[in-house]
C-alpha positions in Angstrom: 0.0 0.0 0.0 1.3 3.4 -0.9 0.9 6.6 1.2 -1.6 7.9 -1.4 -3.7 4.8 -1.3 -3.8 4.9 2.5 -4.8 8.6 2.5 -7.4 7.9 -0.1 -8.9 5.0 1.8 -9.1 7.0 5.1 -10.7 9.9 3.3 -13.3 7.7 1.8 -14.0 5.8 5.0 -13.7 8.6 7.5 -14.5 11.9 5.9 -17.0 10.8 3.3 -18.3 7.9 5.3 -18.9 10.0 8.4 -20.5 12.9 6.3 -22.9 10.4 4.7 -23.8 8.9 8.1 -24.5 12.3 9.7 -26.7 13.4 6.8 -28.6 10.1 6.9 -29.2 10.5 10.7 -30.2 14.2 10.2 -32.8 13.2 7.5 -34.1 10.2 9.3 -33.1 9.6 13.0 -33.3 5.9 13.6 -35.4 4.0 16.1 -38.7 4.4 17.6 -37.4 6.9 20.2 -34.3 8.5 18.9 -32.3 10.6 21.3 -33.7 14.1 21.8 -30.5 15.8 20.6 -30.7 13.9 17.3 -34.4 14.9 16.9 -33.6 18.5 17.6 -30.7 18.5 15.0 -32.9 16.7 12.5 -35.8 19.1 12.9 -33.4 22.1 12.5 -31.8 20.5 9.4 -35.1 19.7 7.8 -36.5 23.2 8.5 -33.7 24.8 6.3 -34.1 25.8 2.6 -31.9 24.0 0.1 -29.1 26.6 0.1 -28.8 26.4 3.8 -28.8 22.6 3.7 -26.0 22.7 1.2 -24.0 25.1 3.5 -24.6 22.7 6.4 -23.3 19.7 4.3 -20.2 21.7 3.6 -19.7 22.5 7.2 -20.1 18.8 8.1 -17.5 17.8 5.4 -15.2 20.6 6.5 -15.3 19.4 10.2 -14.7 15.8 9.2 -11.9 16.8 6.9 -10.2 18.9 9.7 -10.4 16.1 12.1 -8.7 13.7 9.8 -6.1 16.3 8.9 -5.3 16.7 12.6 -4.8 13.0 12.9 -2.5 12.9 9.9 -0.5 15.8 11.6 -0.1 13.7 14.7 0.8 10.6 12.7 3.4 12.7 10.8 4.8 13.9 14.0 4.3 17.6 13.2 1.6 18.0 16.0 2.5 16.8 19.5 0.1 14.5 21.3 2.0 13.8 24.5 4.5 15.4 26.9 7.0 12.5 26.5 8.1 13.7 23.0 7.7 10.2 21.6 6.7 9.5 18.0 4.6 7.1 16.0 5.5 4.7 13.3 2.6 3.5 11.2 3.3 0.3 9.2 1.1 -1.4 6.7 1.9 -5.1 6.8 0.7 -7.6 4.3 2.3 -11.1 4.2 6.0 -10.5 4.0 5.7 -6.8 2.9 6.1 -4.1 5.5 5.7 -0.4 4.5 6.3 2.6 6.7 3.4 4.9 5.9 4.6 7.9 7.9 8.2 7.7 6.7 9.9 11.0 7.6 12.0 10.9 4.4 8.7 10.8 2.3 5.9 13.2 1.8 3.8 13.9 4.8 0.5 12.3 4.9 -1.3 15.6 5.8 0.2 17.1 2.7 -1.0 14.3 0.6 -4.4 14.6 2.2 -4.5 18.4 1.5 -3.6 17.7 -2.1 -6.7 15.7 -2.7 -9.4 17.2 -5.0 -13.2 17.2 -4.6 -13.3 18.7 -1.2 -16.5 20.4 0.0 
């Protein structure tokens, strides 16, 4: 697996997947008695005109994007996450192949993520 493949997979699963899930919940809260907070958010969302709904969708996407970007920054060791000054090494291992995905000698994952198109 390459860095780009990894970033694309996480973008699809986390950013796009969570946005789709949130929008589905806003449009149709599940269960006989969904949580009150979800009902309130759903009612608010449904009360908006189409332009406002599109802006809310962009905000949801931006939020998910920002969260994944922050995670990539931590994985890339450009944002600290502990006081011990340790670092992370993220390997993709398949059979006898072992690839360091956050190799400091390669392009940063957060830069690859930022270069993706079709955001928002």
